[in-house]
N, CA, C and O of each residue as an XYZ file, in Angstrom:
340
protein
N     164.639    249.657    146.387
C     163.662    250.223    147.306
C     163.373    251.656    146.858
O     164.291    252.361    146.441
N     162.154    252.086    146.934
C     161.777    253.420    146.484
C     161.131    254.175    147.630
O     160.274    253.664    148.351
N     161.589    255.434    147.767
C     161.033    256.268    148.834
C     160.847    257.689    148.287
O     161.817    258.295    147.832
N     159.676    258.209    148.321
C     159.368    259.573    147.891
C     159.904    259.878    146.499
O     160.472    260.951    146.290
N     159.749    259.007    145.579
C     160.154    259.292    144.214
C     161.633    259.217    143.958
O     162.050    259.414    142.816
N     162.461    258.941    144.958
C     163.884    258.817    144.702
C     164.303    257.377    144.977
O     163.642    256.632    145.699
N     165.403    257.029    144.383
C     165.915    255.675    144.552
C     167.199    255.720    145.345
O     167.978    256.665    145.221
N     167.416    254.757    146.119
C     168.707    254.664    146.803
C     169.060    253.190    146.950
O     168.203    252.306    146.962
N     170.355    252.977    147.059
C     170.860    251.621    147.181
C     171.084    251.283    148.641
O     171.526    252.116    149.432
N     170.790    250.121    148.958
C     171.103    249.654    150.306
C     171.932    248.384    150.182
O     171.811    247.630    149.217
N     172.738    248.177    151.141
C     173.514    246.936    151.162
C     172.611    245.813    151.626
O     171.755    245.989    152.494
N     172.824    244.657    151.026
C     172.009    243.539    151.498
C     172.344    243.211    152.944
O     173.487    243.336    153.384
N     171.357    242.805    153.641
C     171.576    242.415    155.029
C     172.448    241.168    155.035
O     172.110    240.163    154.408
N     173.580    241.237    155.751
C     174.448    240.058    155.753
C     173.739    238.865    156.387
O     173.017    238.989    157.377
N     173.970    237.741    155.795
C     173.419    236.513    156.347
C     174.273    236.103    157.532
O     175.495    236.017    157.418
N     173.642    235.849    158.668
C     174.445    235.444    159.822
C     175.179    234.132    159.505
O     174.669    233.284    158.773
N     176.367    233.984    160.062
C     177.097    232.741    159.786
C     176.286    231.538    160.254
O     175.566    231.588    161.251
N     176.430    230.484    159.514
C     175.710    229.259    159.868
C     176.196    228.773    161.227
O     177.388    228.789    161.530
N     175.249    228.348    162.017
C     175.648    227.830    163.323
C     176.415    226.530    163.102
O     176.161    225.798    162.145
N     177.351    226.258    163.997
C     178.121    225.024    163.816
C     177.184    223.830    163.811
O     176.193    223.799    164.541
N     177.505    222.852    162.986
C     176.620    221.682    162.946
C     176.556    221.009    164.308
O     177.547    220.899    165.031
N     175.361    220.570    164.620
C     175.207    219.887    165.897
C     175.979    218.581    165.852
O     176.108    217.935    164.813
N     176.472    218.230    166.989
C     177.219    216.975    167.064
C     176.284    215.839    166.684
O     175.203    215.681    167.250
N     176.715    215.074    165.735
C     175.898    213.935    165.341
C     176.088    212.836    166.374
O     177.125    212.742    167.031
N     175.091    212.035    166.494
C     175.180    210.929    167.447
C     176.358    210.050    167.064
O     176.548    209.717    165.894
N     177.131    209.686    168.045
C     178.292    208.848    167.785
C     177.843    207.503    167.227
O     176.928    206.863    167.745
N     178.503    207.105    166.177
C     178.202    205.808    165.595
C     178.810    204.752    166.502
O     180.002    204.794    166.806
N     177.994    203.816    166.928
C     178.543    202.798    167.812
C     179.674    202.048    167.122
O     179.549    201.609    165.978
N     180.749    201.916    167.826
C     181.869    201.153    167.286
C     181.573    199.676    167.408
O     180.885    199.227    168.325
N     182.105    198.945    166.469
C     181.929    197.499    166.494
C     183.284    196.823    166.417
O     184.264    197.389    165.933
N     183.308    195.618    166.901
C     184.503    194.796    166.824
C     184.139    193.557    166.023
O     183.147    192.883    166.301
N     184.965    193.274    165.023
C     184.752    192.064    164.236
C     185.567    190.944    164.856
O     186.744    191.124    165.170
N     184.946    189.794    165.032
C     185.620    188.664    165.664
C     185.484    187.422    164.789
O     184.534    187.279    164.020
N     186.443    186.546    164.929
C     186.381    185.216    164.336
C     186.786    184.227    165.410
O     187.878    184.324    165.969
N     185.909    183.273    165.702
C     186.189    182.226    166.678
C     186.305    180.904    165.927
O     185.444    180.560    165.118
N     187.370    180.177    166.201
C     187.575    178.853    165.625
C     187.985    177.920    166.741
O     188.800    178.279    167.591
N     187.425    176.721    166.744
C     187.749    175.755    167.801
C     187.897    174.366    167.198
O     187.317    174.045    166.161
N     188.683    173.566    167.876
C     188.842    172.155    167.542
C     188.388    171.375    168.762
O     188.792    171.713    169.874
N     187.584    170.367    168.608
C     187.136    169.689    167.396
C     186.115    170.518    166.627
O     185.541    171.471    167.156
N     185.903    170.144    165.387
C     185.031    170.899    164.479
C     183.597    171.003    164.983
O     182.898    171.957    164.641
N     183.140    170.040    165.792
C     181.761    170.101    166.284
C     181.611    170.946    167.553
O     180.556    170.932    168.187
N     182.664    171.679    167.922
C     182.578    172.581    169.083
C     181.548    173.672    168.800
O     181.385    174.112    167.662
N     180.862    174.097    169.850
C     179.837    175.138    169.739
C     180.241    176.349    170.559
O     180.851    176.219    171.621
N     179.892    177.540    170.054
C     180.193    178.793    170.742
C     178.916    179.369    171.331
O     177.845    179.288    170.729
N     179.046    179.956    172.525
C     177.943    180.644    173.187
C     178.448    182.003    173.633
O     179.479    182.099    174.299
N     177.735    183.041    173.273
C     178.100    184.413    173.630
C     177.051    184.921    174.593
O     175.890    185.095    174.221
N     177.455    185.162    175.837
C     176.501    185.588    176.880
C     175.297    184.641    176.919
O     174.148    185.082    176.945
N     175.576    183.348    176.922
C     174.574    182.282    177.002
C     173.722    182.120    175.751
O     172.757    181.356    175.774
N     174.043    182.812    174.661
C     173.293    182.658    173.412
C     174.158    181.902    172.413
O     175.322    182.256    172.224
N     173.617    180.869    171.767
C     174.424    180.107    170.809
C     174.780    180.938    169.580
O     173.968    181.721    169.087
N     175.992    180.756    169.102
C     176.448    181.408    167.881
C     176.487    180.361    166.770
O     176.878    179.219    167.012
N     176.092    180.735    165.573
C     176.049    179.747    164.495
C     177.435    179.484    163.920
O     178.191    180.415    163.641
N     177.756    178.217    163.748
C     178.947    177.832    163.001
C     180.237    177.731    163.787
O     180.388    178.294    164.871
N     181.146    177.002    163.205
C     182.520    176.888    163.688
C     183.379    176.696    162.444
O     183.405    175.599    161.886
N     184.068    177.712    162.004
C     184.321    178.970    162.710
C     183.113    179.914    162.679
O     182.243    179.820    161.813
N     183.094    180.818    163.649
C     182.082    181.863    163.717
C     182.753    183.179    163.378
O     183.818    183.494    163.909
N     182.131    183.950    162.493
C     182.624    185.292    162.180
C     181.453    186.242    162.344
O     180.386    186.027    161.769
N     181.649    187.292    163.129
C     180.563    188.231    163.364
C     181.068    189.541    163.937
O     182.270    189.752    164.095
N     180.125    190.413    164.244
C     180.432    191.738    164.808
C     179.642    191.924    166.095
O     178.492    191.501    166.220
N     180.304    192.572    167.045
C     179.670    192.906    168.313
C     179.958    194.372    168.618
O     181.006    194.884    168.225
N     179.041    195.063    169.315
C     179.312    196.450    169.695
C     180.461    196.519    170.693
O     180.569    195.684    171.591
N     181.309    197.516    170.526
C     182.413    197.735    171.467
C     181.861    198.557    172.631
O     182.031    199.775    172.680
N     181.207    197.882    173.555
C     180.503    198.573    174.630
C     181.297    198.677    175.927
O     180.814    199.262    176.896
N     182.508    198.119    175.961
C     183.334    198.213    177.154
C     182.913    197.268    178.272
O     183.553    197.233    179.323
N     181.861    196.512    178.066
C     181.386    195.579    179.095
C     182.069    194.226    178.921
O     182.544    193.891    177.835
N     182.110    193.464    179.991
C     182.664    192.115    179.919
C     181.589    191.181    179.373
O     180.428    191.248    179.777
N     181.987    190.320    178.461
C     181.078    189.344    177.869
C     181.668    187.961    178.068
O     182.883    187.808    178.184
N     180.814    186.963    178.106
C     181.254    185.599    178.354
C     181.176    184.790    177.067
O     180.108    184.653    176.470
N     182.312    184.259    176.649
C     182.372    183.343    175.518
C     182.592    181.943    176.075
O     183.569    181.693    176.780
N     181.683    181.041    175.755
C     181.810    179.646    176.186
C     181.969    178.804    174.932
O     181.239    178.975    173.956
N     182.940    177.887    174.971
C     183.150    176.945    173.874
C     182.917    175.557    174.447
O     183.536    175.171    175.439
N     182.015    174.809    173.813
C     181.685    173.471    174.311
C     181.849    172.440    173.197
O     181.496    172.677    172.042
N     182.388    171.305    173.582
C     182.486    170.138    172.705
C     182.475    168.922    173.616
O     182.825    169.031    174.791
N     182.083    167.776    173.100
C     182.071    166.584    173.942
C     183.434    166.359    174.603
O     184.453    166.232    173.925
N     183.432    166.314    175.923
C     184.668    166.120    176.674
C     185.452    167.401    176.936
O     186.484    167.350    177.606
N     184.996    168.551    176.430
C     185.716    169.823    176.581
C     184.740    170.922    176.998
O     183.547    170.860    176.702
N     185.261    171.908    177.678
C     184.502    173.118    177.985
C     185.491    174.219    178.325
O     186.464    173.986    179.043
N     185.247    175.411    177.813
C     186.112    176.561    178.064
C     185.241    177.792    178.162
O     184.347    177.991    177.340
N     185.493    178.619    179.160
C     184.761    179.878    179.302
C     185.765    181.006    179.437
O     186.742    180.896    180.179
N     185.522    182.086    178.719
C     186.388    183.268    178.761
C     185.530    184.503    179.003
O     184.419    184.605    178.481
N     186.044    185.438    179.792
C     185.404    186.737    179.940
C     186.179    187.727    179.083
O     187.383    187.904    179.265
N     185.489    188.370    178.150
C     186.151    189.262    177.205
C     185.555    190.659    177.295
O     184.363    190.827    177.038
N     186.361    191.682    177.658
C     185.838    193.052    177.580
C     185.980    193.542    176.148
O     187.037    193.372    175.539
N     184.930    194.148    175.601
C     184.990    194.684    174.242
C     185.184    196.179    174.323
O     184.307    196.903    174.793
N     186.334    196.641    173.866
C     186.654    198.081    173.909
C     187.067    198.565    172.567
O     187.374    199.747    172.405
């Protein structure tokens, strides 16, 4: 910087510390499940929606809510309420 024909040194203006990073949105947790039933032609229903295959392997959000798993086969029926945490 120059002023009136003379030179002088100045200290650089310190850069303010970076603000702490904002909290990132929490990544939804998931639970991996595998359902297997006998007889082999048994079908799975998750909250009244059919799931493909037996065995079934998939992921669901760990939302803390109760969900209904129904297993159906000729002559059999089973319903479970499962909280995912």
